[in-house]
C-alpha positions in Angstrom: -0.2 -0.1 0.2 3.1 2.1 0.2 2.9 2.4 -3.6 -0.9 3.0 -3.5 -0.4 6.1 -1.2 2.2 7.4 -3.5 -0.3 6.8 -6.5 -2.9 8.5 -4.2 -0.8 11.8 -4.0 -0.1 11.7 -7.9 -3.6 11.3 -8.8 -4.6 14.0 -6.5 -1.9 16.3 -8.2 -3.5 15.5 -11.5 -6.9 15.8 -10.2 -6.7 19.0 -8.5 -4.6 20.7 -11.7 -7.7 19.4 -13.8 -10.5 20.7 -11.7 -8.3 23.9 -9.9 -9.9 22.8 -6.7 -8.5 20.7 -4.0 -12.2 19.7 -2.9 -13.3 18.7 -6.4 -10.1 17.1 -7.3 -10.1 14.8 -3.8 -13.3 12.5 -4.9 -11.9 12.2 -8.5 -8.6 10.9 -7.2 -10.1 8.3 -4.8 -12.5 6.8 -7.3 -9.2 6.5 -9.9 -7.1 5.1 -7.0 -10.3 2.6 -6.2 -10.6 1.7 -9.9 -6.7 1.1 -10.1 -7.1 -1.1 -7.0 -9.8 -3.1 -8.7 -7.6 -3.7 -11.6 -4.1 -4.5 -9.7 -6.3 -6.7 -7.5 -7.8 -8.8 -10.8 -4.4 -8.6 -12.7 -1.9 -9.7 -9.9 -3.2 -10.0 -6.4 -6.0 -12.4 -7.2 -3.5 -15.0 -8.6 -1.6 -14.8 -5.2 -4.5 -15.9 -2.8 -3.6 -19.5 -1.5 0.4 -19.3 -2.3 3.1 -19.5 -0.3 3.9 -16.3 1.6 7.5 -15.8 -0.3 5.7 -15.8 -3.6 3.4 -13.1 -2.1 6.2 -10.9 -0.8 8.1 -11.3 -4.3 5.1 -10.6 -6.2 4.1 -7.4 -4.2 7.7 -6.3 -4.6 7.4 -6.5 -8.3 4.4 -4.3 -8.1 6.1 -1.4 -6.1 9.0 -1.6 -8.7 6.5 -1.4 -11.4 4.1 1.3 -10.3 7.2 3.4 -9.2 8.6 3.3 -12.7 5.3 3.7 -14.5 4.9 7.2 -12.3 8.3 8.2 -13.0 7.6 7.6 -16.8 4.2 9.6 -16.5 4.7 12.4 -13.9 8.6 12.6 -14.0 11.0 12.5 -11.3 10.8 16.0 -10.0 8.9 16.6 -6.8 5.4 17.9 -7.4 3.3 19.9 -5.1 -0.6 20.0 -4.4 -1.8 23.2 -3.3 -3.0 24.0 0.3 -6.9 24.5 0.4 -7.3 28.1 1.0 -9.7 27.7 3.8 -7.3 25.2 6.0 -4.0 27.6 5.2 -4.2 29.3 8.5 -3.6 28.2 12.1 -5.2 28.1 15.4 -4.2 29.4 18.5 -4.2 26.5 21.4 -2.1 28.4 24.1 0.1 31.4 24.3 2.8 31.0 21.8 1.5 27.5 20.4 -0.4 27.8 17.1 -1.1 24.8 15.1 -2.0 24.5 11.3 -5.5 24.0 10.5 -4.5 21.4 7.9 -2.9 19.3 10.3 -5.8 19.4 12.5 -7.9 18.2 9.4 -5.3 15.4 8.8 -6.0 14.3 12.5 -9.6 14.4 12.4 -9.6 12.7 9.1 -7.5 9.9 10.5 -9.8 9.7 13.5 -12.9 9.5 11.6 -11.4 6.9 9.0 -10.6 4.6 12.0 -14.0 5.4 13.4 -15.9 4.3 10.3 -13.8 1.3 9.5 -14.3 -0.2 13.0 -18.2 0.6 12.7 -17.7 -1.0 9.2 -16.0 -4.2 10.3 -18.0 -4.6 13.6 -21.5 -3.7 12.9 -22.1 -4.3 9.5 -23.1 -7.6 7.3 -20.1 -6.8 5.2 -17.6 -6.7 7.9 -19.3 -9.9 9.4 -18.4 -11.7 6.0 -14.9 -10.1 5.8 -14.0 -11.5 9.3 -15.3 -15.0 8.5 -14.0 -14.9 5.0 -10.4 -14.1 6.3 -10.4 -17.0 8.8 -12.8 -19.7 7.0 -12.9 -18.7 3.6 -14.4 -22.2 2.1 -17.0 -22.5 4.7 -18.0 -18.9 3.6 -17.9 -19.6 0.0 -19.9 -22.4 0.7 -22.8 -20.6 2.1 -22.8 -18.6 -1.1 -20.9 -15.8 -0.9 -18.7 -14.9 -3.6 -15.6 -14.6 -1.5 -13.3 -13.5 -4.7 -15.6 -10.5 -5.5 -15.4 -9.9 -1.5 -11.7 -10.0 -1.3 -11.3 -7.8 -4.6 -13.7 -5.0 -3.2 -11.8 -5.3 0.1 -8.5 -4.7 -1.6 -9.7 -1.9 -3.9 -11.3 -0.4 -0.6 -8.0 -0.2 1.3 -6.0 0.8 -2.1 -8.5 3.7 -2.1 -8.0 4.5 1.6 -4.1 4.5 1.3 -4.3 6.9 -1.7 -6.6 9.2 0.7 -3.4 9.0 3.2 -1.6 10.1 0.3 -3.8 12.5 -1.2 -4.2 14.4 2.0 -0.4 14.1 2.5 0.5 16.3 -0.7 0.0 19.7 0.7 2.3 18.7 3.6 5.0 16.6 2.1 6.5 16.8 -1.6 5.0 14.4 -4.0 7.8 12.1 -5.5 8.6 8.9 -6.6 9.1 6.8 -3.5 7.5 8.7 -1.1 5.3 5.7 0.5 8.7 3.2 0.9 9.1 4.7 4.4 5.5 3.7 5.4 6.0 0.5 3.7 8.8 -0.1 5.9 7.0 0.9 9.0 4.0 -1.3 8.0 6.2 -4.5 7.4 7.7 -3.9 10.9 4.2 -3.9 12.7 2.9 -6.6 10.7 
């Protein structure tokens, strides 16, 4: 998902340039990331389910190299920037001598909102129940008439969109450049 994070930032650069607006560009970038996540799942990831972990790691490293080079070919190697939304360019005074940027408060709020929504989605919905059951007992869930492949494809695409959401929101704070998700990927591997 490090490359999905990077790709989300690049899609946001393009969508913002096309629409002239951060707020109009964000849903376009997320929709594009969702579609690219579905394509990636259908072309590569689907063939890795049930395979050895080493094969999965090698294939995902291949995806990292492929997407990183595709980004260099399409957008170039020079860092790009996403303009800060004008309404969020100021700061809030938290106490004497401590001002905090509004945009960073938005990032914190967005992170908490996504975490809360994911918790509710996984623990309180039928889709979450099927996801939890499918992750541990896929043949049983499939025997009950659920298309487990389609469920996993939607979950992968949704995860790709969430990673792109993080990249799109990070764009105004960080420079958008090839390999910008590599540091996050290393941290994710450590956590996993």
